[in-house]
C-alpha positions as CSV (number, residue, x, y, z in Angstrom):
1,T,10.2,19.9,1.3
2,N,8.9,16.8,3.0
3,L,9.1,16.5,6.4
4,Y,9.0,13.2,8.0
5,G,10.2,11.7,11.6
6,P,8.8,10.1,14.8
7,G,5.4,11.1,15.6
8,D,4.6,11.6,12.3
9,V,1.1,10.7,10.8
10,F,1.0,7.2,9.0
11,T,-3.0,6.6,8.3
12,E,-3.5,6.0,4.9
13,Y,-5.5,9.2,3.9
14,R,-3.6,11.6,5.9
15,S,0.0,10.7,5.6
16,H,2.8,12.0,3.2
17,V,4.8,9.9,1.4
18,V,7.5,8.6,3.7
19,A,5.0,8.0,6.5
20,A,2.5,5.9,3.7
21,L,5.7,4.1,2.5
22,I,6.8,3.2,5.8
23,K,3.0,1.9,6.8
24,K,2.9,0.4,3.5
25,F,6.1,-1.8,3.6
26,A,5.6,-2.7,7.5
27,D,2.0,-3.6,6.9
28,A,3.4,-5.9,3.9
29,T,6.1,-7.5,6.0
30,L,3.9,-8.3,9.0
31,E,1.3,-9.8,6.6
32,G,3.7,-11.8,4.7
33,R,2.7,-10.3,1.2
34,S,4.4,-11.3,-1.6
35,E,4.6,-7.5,-3.4
36,V,4.0,-4.0,-2.5
37,V,2.3,-1.8,-5.2
38,L,3.5,1.6,-5.5
39,W,1.8,4.3,-7.7
40,G,3.7,5.8,-10.6
41,T,7.1,5.3,-11.8
42,G,9.1,5.9,-9.0
43,A,11.1,8.5,-11.2
44,P,10.1,11.9,-9.5
45,I,12.6,13.4,-7.4
46,R,11.9,14.6,-3.7
47,E,13.8,16.3,-1.2
48,F,13.0,15.1,2.6
49,L,13.9,16.7,5.8
50,H,13.5,15.2,9.3
51,V,11.7,16.8,11.7
52,E,14.2,17.0,14.5
53,D,16.4,19.1,11.6
54,A,13.3,21.4,10.5
55,A,12.7,22.1,14.3
56,D,16.5,23.0,14.9
57,A,16.4,24.9,11.7
58,I,13.7,27.2,12.8
59,A,15.5,27.8,16.1
60,H,18.5,28.7,14.6
61,C,16.5,31.2,12.2
62,A,14.9,32.7,15.4
63,L,17.9,33.1,17.4
64,S,19.9,34.6,14.8
65,D,20.3,38.2,13.5
66,F,19.4,37.0,9.7
67,E,16.8,38.8,8.1
68,G,15.1,37.7,4.9
69,V,13.6,34.6,3.2
70,V,15.5,31.6,3.2
71,N,14.7,28.0,2.2
72,I,15.1,25.3,4.9
73,G,15.9,21.6,3.6
74,T,18.7,19.3,2.6
75,G,18.9,20.4,-0.9
76,V,19.3,16.5,-1.8
77,G,17.2,15.1,-4.3
78,T,16.1,11.4,-3.9
79,T,13.9,9.4,-6.6
80,I,10.6,8.0,-5.0
81,K,12.0,4.4,-6.2
82,E,15.2,5.3,-3.9
83,L,13.3,6.2,-0.9
84,A,10.8,3.0,-1.6
85,E,14.1,0.8,-1.5
86,L,15.6,2.2,1.3
87,V,12.2,2.2,3.5
88,R,12.1,-1.6,2.2
89,E,15.4,-2.5,3.4
90,F,14.8,-0.9,7.1
91,T,11.2,-2.5,7.2
92,G,12.8,-6.0,6.2
93,F,10.5,-6.6,3.3
94,Q,11.2,-9.4,1.3
95,G,8.6,-9.4,-1.8
96,A,8.5,-7.7,-5.0
97,L,8.2,-3.8,-5.8
98,V,5.4,-3.1,-8.3
99,W,4.9,0.2,-10.1
100,D,1.6,0.8,-11.2
101,A,2.3,3.8,-14.2
102,D,-1.1,4.0,-14.7
103,K,-1.2,6.3,-11.7
104,P,0.2,9.6,-11.7
105,D,4.0,10.8,-10.6
106,G,3.2,14.2,-10.1
107,V,5.9,17.1,-10.5
108,M,9.2,15.4,-11.7
109,R,11.2,17.8,-9.3
110,K,10.7,19.6,-6.0
111,V,14.4,20.1,-4.5
112,L,15.3,23.5,-2.9
113,D,18.0,25.5,-3.4
114,V,19.5,25.9,0.2
115,S,22.5,28.0,-0.6
116,R,21.2,30.8,1.5
117,M,20.6,28.8,4.6
118,R,24.0,27.2,4.1
119,D,25.9,30.3,3.5
120,D,24.4,33.3,5.2
121,L,22.7,31.5,8.0
122,G,25.6,29.0,8.7
123,W,23.0,26.3,9.4
124,A,22.9,22.7,7.8
125,P,20.7,19.7,8.8
126,T,22.5,16.7,10.6
127,F,20.1,13.7,9.6
128,D,21.0,12.3,6.3
129,L,17.8,10.2,4.8
130,R,19.2,7.0,6.0
131,R,19.7,7.8,9.7
132,G,16.3,9.8,9.5
133,L,14.4,6.9,8.0
134,E,16.1,3.9,10.4
135,Q,15.1,6.2,13.4
136,T,11.4,6.7,12.2
137,I,10.6,3.3,11.2
138,G,12.3,2.2,14.3
139,W,10.0,4.6,16.3
140,Y,7.2,3.5,14.0
141,L,7.4,-0.2,14.5
142,A,7.7,0.2,18.4
143,N,4.7,2.4,18.5
144,K,2.2,0.8,15.6
145,D,-0.7,0.3,17.3
146,T,-0.9,4.0,18.8
147,A,0.5,5.5,15.5
148,D,-1.9,3.4,13.5
149,A,-4.8,4.7,15.7
150,R,-4.3,8.2,15.1
151,G,-6.6,9.6,12.6
């Protein structure tokens, strides 16, 4: 699953998709750009887990009697296009989205089966993607200079 949250790495060459989109849309908004160009078609489906939920799941596993292997995630798939639209909304970007289909999409679907996590371990994430993105984008905008300076 793709982790995201406050304190993530937002630099262009080290960030993952959520942080990369947040930075791209925030910069475009601050600079008054009329469009944001994104790679691929936006069709691939990914799963996103807030870092606080990941930490809670690990602690829950460590403190439980559960033995075995379990996927930790949300089990919820979101297209990259849906993710981009949410980031666009929360950053206030008013311009156009341009999808560069000449760039690769990658694997079309990466979503975990979390039934053992939910049923056997008895754990579920508390952040949905909207709430997690809103919190992460708020953190990023409040700490943009420091976050952008991290290499």
